[in-house]
A tleap script that builds the chain and sets N, CA, C and O, in Angstrom:
source leaprc.protein.ff14SB
mol = sequence {
  NMET THR PRO GLU PRO ALA ALA SER ASN ASP
  HIE ILE GLU ARG ALA ASN THR GLN PHE TRP
  ASN PRO PRO SER LEU GLU GLU LEU MET ALA
  ASP VAL ALA PRO LEU LYS SER ASN GLU HIE
  PHE ASP ILE PRO ASP VAL THR GLU GLU GLU
  TRP ASP ALA PHE MET ALA ALA LEU ASP CGLU
}
set mol.1.N position { -16.928 28.587 8.410 }
set mol.1.CA position { -16.607 27.267 7.787 }
set mol.1.C position { -14.781 28.165 7.322 }
set mol.1.O position { -14.302 29.273 7.081 }
set mol.2.N position { -14.557 27.321 7.395 }
set mol.2.CA position { -12.529 27.278 7.045 }
set mol.2.C position { -12.591 27.406 5.594 }
set mol.2.O position { -13.453 26.797 4.960 }
set mol.3.N position { -11.757 28.137 5.044 }
set mol.3.CA position { -11.822 28.084 3.065 }
set mol.3.C position { -11.205 26.909 3.104 }
set mol.3.O position { -11.079 26.254 4.139 }
set mol.4.N position { -10.697 26.498 1.763 }
set mol.4.CA position { -9.909 25.475 1.444 }
set mol.4.C position { -8.909 26.219 0.876 }
set mol.4.O position { -9.033 27.059 -0.015 }
set mol.5.N position { -7.714 25.796 1.548 }
set mol.5.CA position { -6.250 25.430 0.682 }
set mol.5.C position { -6.057 25.369 -0.175 }
set mol.5.O position { -5.846 24.340 -0.815 }
set mol.6.N position { -6.050 26.812 -0.659 }
set mol.6.CA position { -5.445 27.112 -2.218 }
set mol.6.C position { -3.997 26.613 -2.690 }
set mol.6.O position { -3.099 26.840 -1.879 }
set mol.7.N position { -3.554 25.823 -4.145 }
set mol.7.CA position { -3.144 25.041 -4.315 }
set mol.7.C position { -1.158 25.755 -5.038 }
set mol.7.O position { -1.295 26.617 -5.906 }
set mol.8.N position { 0.092 25.472 -4.756 }
set mol.8.CA position { 0.782 26.921 -4.687 }
set mol.8.C position { 1.214 26.748 -5.864 }
set mol.8.O position { 1.524 25.568 -6.030 }
set mol.9.N position { 1.356 27.295 -6.639 }
set mol.9.CA position { 1.060 27.642 -7.795 }
set mol.9.C position { 2.710 27.083 -8.535 }
set mol.9.O position { 2.820 27.283 -9.745 }
set mol.10.N position { 3.431 26.684 -8.099 }
set mol.10.CA position { 4.784 25.270 -7.846 }
set mol.10.C position { 3.663 25.060 -8.264 }
set mol.10.O position { 3.282 25.768 -9.197 }
set mol.11.N position { 2.667 23.924 -7.673 }
set mol.11.CA position { 1.402 22.121 -8.336 }
set mol.11.C position { 0.582 23.018 -9.853 }
set mol.11.O position { 0.259 22.314 -10.809 }
set mol.12.N position { 0.340 24.454 -9.902 }
set mol.12.CA position { -0.717 24.497 -10.555 }
set mol.12.C position { 0.996 24.915 -12.280 }
set mol.12.O position { 0.393 24.996 -13.351 }
set mol.13.N position { 2.055 25.049 -12.431 }
set mol.13.CA position { 2.682 24.673 -12.644 }
set mol.13.C position { 3.284 23.746 -13.397 }
set mol.13.O position { 3.607 23.938 -14.569 }
set mol.14.N position { 3.480 22.619 -12.723 }
set mol.14.CA position { 4.028 21.361 -12.977 }
set mol.14.C position { 2.675 21.437 -13.890 }
set mol.14.O position { 2.850 21.523 -15.105 }
set mol.15.N position { 1.941 21.423 -13.616 }
set mol.15.CA position { 0.626 20.132 -14.401 }
set mol.15.C position { -0.155 21.034 -14.903 }
set mol.15.O position { -1.299 20.791 -15.288 }
set mol.16.N position { 0.569 22.513 -14.957 }
set mol.16.CA position { -0.282 22.614 -16.862 }
set mol.16.C position { 0.698 22.784 -17.693 }
set mol.16.O position { 0.373 23.077 -18.843 }
set mol.17.N position { 2.190 22.655 -17.368 }
set mol.17.CA position { 3.718 22.318 -18.321 }
set mol.17.C position { 3.153 19.910 -18.580 }
set mol.17.O position { 3.224 19.304 -19.650 }
set mol.18.N position { 2.787 19.411 -17.466 }
set mol.18.CA position { 2.478 18.476 -18.138 }
set mol.18.C position { 1.342 18.192 -19.133 }
set mol.18.O position { 1.340 17.517 -20.162 }
set mol.19.N position { 0.287 18.969 -18.471 }
set mol.19.CA position { -0.500 19.465 -19.515 }
set mol.19.C position { -0.210 19.323 -21.068 }
set mol.19.O position { -1.097 18.931 -21.827 }
set mol.20.N position { 0.888 19.608 -21.454 }
set mol.20.CA position { 0.827 20.307 -22.539 }
set mol.20.C position { 2.666 20.139 -22.753 }
set mol.20.O position { 3.365 20.796 -23.525 }
set mol.21.N position { 2.836 19.722 -22.388 }
set mol.21.CA position { 4.205 19.131 -22.568 }
set mol.21.C position { 3.780 17.274 -21.735 }
set mol.21.O position { 4.217 16.918 -20.641 }
set mol.22.N position { 2.975 16.519 -22.536 }
set mol.22.CA position { 3.289 15.515 -22.026 }
set mol.22.C position { 3.819 14.756 -22.322 }
set mol.22.O position { 3.980 14.715 -23.542 }
set mol.23.N position { 4.680 13.261 -21.237 }
set mol.23.CA position { 5.818 12.636 -21.967 }
set mol.23.C position { 5.777 12.192 -22.675 }
set mol.23.O position { 4.628 11.833 -22.932 }
set mol.24.N position { 7.108 11.647 -23.930 }
set mol.24.CA position { 6.677 10.952 -24.980 }
set mol.24.C position { 6.633 8.595 -24.470 }
set mol.24.O position { 7.125 7.704 -23.777 }
set mol.25.N position { 5.732 8.898 -25.428 }
set mol.25.CA position { 5.350 7.155 -24.979 }
set mol.25.C position { 6.634 6.000 -24.517 }
set mol.25.O position { 6.473 4.951 -23.893 }
set mol.26.N position { 8.352 6.767 -25.221 }
set mol.26.CA position { 9.040 5.573 -24.882 }
set mol.26.C position { 9.513 6.726 -23.321 }
set mol.26.O position { 10.281 6.278 -22.470 }
set mol.27.N position { 9.019 7.920 -23.214 }
set mol.27.CA position { 9.527 8.498 -21.907 }
set mol.27.C position { 9.015 7.480 -20.995 }
set mol.27.O position { 9.871 7.003 -20.250 }
set mol.28.N position { 7.846 7.038 -20.875 }
set mol.28.CA position { 6.095 6.807 -20.604 }
set mol.28.C position { 7.361 5.254 -20.572 }
set mol.28.O position { 8.338 5.445 -19.849 }
set mol.29.N position { 7.320 4.259 -21.099 }
set mol.29.CA position { 7.124 2.732 -21.123 }
set mol.29.C position { 9.548 2.531 -21.053 }
set mol.29.O position { 10.341 1.623 -21.304 }
set mol.30.N position { 9.645 3.785 -20.641 }
set mol.30.CA position { 10.854 3.655 -19.838 }
set mol.30.C position { 11.230 2.752 -19.676 }
set mol.30.O position { 12.021 2.075 -20.333 }
set mol.31.N position { 10.476 2.498 -18.314 }
set mol.31.CA position { 10.914 1.975 -17.102 }
set mol.31.C position { 10.552 0.193 -16.741 }
set mol.31.O position { 10.839 -0.591 -15.836 }
set mol.32.N position { 9.715 0.139 -18.111 }
set mol.32.CA position { 8.554 -1.186 -18.418 }
set mol.32.C position { 9.064 -2.350 -19.078 }
set mol.32.O position { 9.138 -2.514 -20.296 }
set mol.33.N position { 9.464 -3.267 -18.031 }
set mol.33.CA position { 9.940 -4.900 -19.396 }
set mol.33.C position { 8.524 -5.816 -19.375 }
set mol.33.O position { 7.460 -5.956 -18.773 }
set mol.34.N position { 9.433 -6.398 -20.640 }
set mol.34.CA position { 8.165 -6.750 -21.660 }
set mol.34.C position { 8.097 -7.835 -20.814 }
set mol.34.O position { 8.938 -8.126 -19.964 }
set mol.35.N position { 6.624 -8.692 -21.176 }
set mol.35.CA position { 6.463 -9.465 -20.629 }
set mol.35.C position { 7.708 -10.963 -20.193 }
set mol.35.O position { 8.620 -10.829 -21.009 }
set mol.36.N position { 8.045 -12.291 -19.225 }
set mol.36.CA position { 8.851 -12.878 -19.562 }
set mol.36.C position { 8.577 -13.844 -20.258 }
set mol.36.O position { 7.503 -13.502 -20.753 }
set mol.37.N position { 8.932 -15.333 -20.837 }
set mol.37.CA position { 8.086 -15.975 -21.421 }
set mol.37.C position { 6.963 -16.845 -20.347 }
set mol.37.O position { 5.761 -17.079 -20.220 }
set mol.38.N position { 8.219 -17.107 -19.739 }
set mol.38.CA position { 6.673 -17.849 -18.343 }
set mol.38.C position { 5.762 -16.999 -18.303 }
set mol.38.O position { 4.701 -17.618 -18.226 }
set mol.39.N position { 5.549 -15.682 -18.314 }
set mol.39.CA position { 4.508 -15.109 -17.983 }
set mol.39.C position { 3.548 -14.976 -18.988 }
set mol.39.O position { 3.640 -15.603 -20.043 }
set mol.40.N position { 1.933 -13.618 -18.553 }
set mol.40.CA position { 1.294 -14.584 -19.508 }
set mol.40.C position { -0.111 -12.693 -18.428 }
set mol.40.O position { -0.413 -12.223 -17.331 }
set mol.41.N position { -0.347 -12.503 -20.015 }
set mol.41.CA position { -1.196 -11.620 -20.044 }
set mol.41.C position { -2.258 -11.312 -20.215 }
set mol.41.O position { -2.542 -11.143 -21.401 }
set mol.42.N position { -3.547 -11.042 -19.042 }
set mol.42.CA position { -4.882 -11.446 -18.607 }
set mol.42.C position { -5.442 -11.036 -18.441 }
set mol.42.O position { -4.866 -10.424 -17.543 }
set mol.43.N position { -6.875 -10.413 -18.457 }
set mol.43.CA position { -7.746 -9.788 -18.583 }
set mol.43.C position { -8.549 -9.811 -18.149 }
set mol.43.O position { -9.530 -9.652 -18.876 }
set mol.44.N position { -8.832 -10.046 -16.475 }
set mol.44.CA position { -10.406 -10.429 -15.515 }
set mol.44.C position { -11.540 -9.948 -16.675 }
set mol.44.O position { -11.614 -8.892 -17.303 }
set mol.45.N position { -12.771 -11.695 -16.713 }
set mol.45.CA position { -13.771 -10.948 -16.853 }
set mol.45.C position { -13.992 -10.701 -18.905 }
set mol.45.O position { -15.041 -10.373 -19.458 }
set mol.46.N position { -12.776 -10.965 -19.528 }
set mol.46.CA position { -12.984 -10.566 -20.625 }
set mol.46.C position { -13.997 -11.759 -21.500 }
set mol.46.O position { -14.283 -12.947 -21.351 }
set mol.47.N position { -14.411 -10.386 -22.721 }
set mol.47.CA position { -15.187 -11.647 -23.455 }
set mol.47.C position { -14.694 -12.182 -24.407 }
set mol.47.O position { -13.793 -11.429 -24.776 }
set mol.48.N position { -14.755 -13.423 -25.328 }
set mol.48.CA position { -13.631 -13.751 -26.851 }
set mol.48.C position { -13.688 -13.083 -27.695 }
set mol.48.O position { -12.702 -13.083 -28.432 }
set mol.49.N position { -14.482 -12.453 -27.939 }
set mol.49.CA position { -14.747 -10.965 -29.063 }
set mol.49.C position { -14.332 -10.113 -28.727 }
set mol.49.O position { -14.230 -9.250 -29.599 }
set mol.50.N position { -13.823 -9.734 -27.346 }
set mol.50.CA position { -13.265 -8.124 -26.684 }
set mol.50.C position { -11.928 -8.728 -26.304 }
set mol.50.O position { -11.019 -8.141 -25.717 }
set mol.51.N position { -11.944 -10.457 -26.880 }
set mol.51.CA position { -9.480 -10.470 -26.130 }
set mol.51.C position { -9.402 -10.861 -28.325 }
set mol.51.O position { -8.307 -11.264 -28.720 }
set mol.52.N position { -10.282 -10.733 -29.170 }
set mol.52.CA position { -10.037 -10.650 -30.612 }
set mol.52.C position { -9.807 -9.457 -30.970 }
set mol.52.O position { -9.043 -9.182 -31.895 }
set mol.53.N position { -10.420 -8.629 -30.304 }
set mol.53.CA position { -10.836 -7.165 -30.747 }
set mol.53.C position { -9.168 -6.231 -30.072 }
set mol.53.O position { -8.622 -5.219 -30.513 }
set mol.54.N position { -8.790 -7.131 -28.877 }
set mol.54.CA position { -7.679 -5.948 -28.469 }
set mol.54.C position { -6.202 -6.975 -29.162 }
set mol.54.O position { -5.121 -6.679 -29.671 }
set mol.55.N position { -7.093 -8.589 -28.738 }
set mol.55.CA position { -5.260 -8.133 -30.424 }
set mol.55.C position { -5.591 -8.076 -31.591 }
set mol.55.O position { -5.020 -8.841 -32.369 }
set mol.56.N position { -6.002 -7.707 -31.795 }
set mol.56.CA position { -6.705 -7.171 -33.140 }
set mol.56.C position { -5.443 -5.588 -33.389 }
set mol.56.O position { -4.588 -5.107 -34.132 }
set mol.57.N position { -6.182 -5.400 -32.163 }
set mol.57.CA position { -5.661 -4.127 -32.350 }
set mol.57.C position { -3.722 -3.115 -31.510 }
set mol.57.O position { -3.256 -1.977 -31.463 }
set mol.58.N position { -3.136 -5.206 -30.843 }
set mol.58.CA position { -2.333 -4.745 -30.862 }
set mol.58.C position { -1.626 -4.992 -32.032 }
set mol.58.O position { -0.425 -4.741 -32.138 }
set mol.59.N position { -2.577 -5.660 -33.267 }
set mol.59.CA position { -1.296 -5.812 -35.197 }
set mol.59.C position { -0.609 -4.243 -34.884 }
set mol.59.O position { 0.524 -3.770 -34.790 }
set mol.60.N position { -2.410 -3.628 -34.762 }
set mol.60.CA position { -2.286 -2.208 -36.135 }
set mol.60.C position { -1.008 -2.021 -35.483 }
set mol.60.O position { -0.239 -1.143 -35.874 }
savepdb mol mol.pdb
quit
């Protein structure tokens, strides 16, 4: 049986840092453009009740 490869300490350190110091919402959304007027937001197979709850959450 071959042993599993061990993760390098660099990867573990990076993951640990990202877990305990997650990026801010501004950092996560920095390269995200808003929808243009001719685009629409579509969630497949969503019920009308789910859509209403989703829209209500956006208004909060």
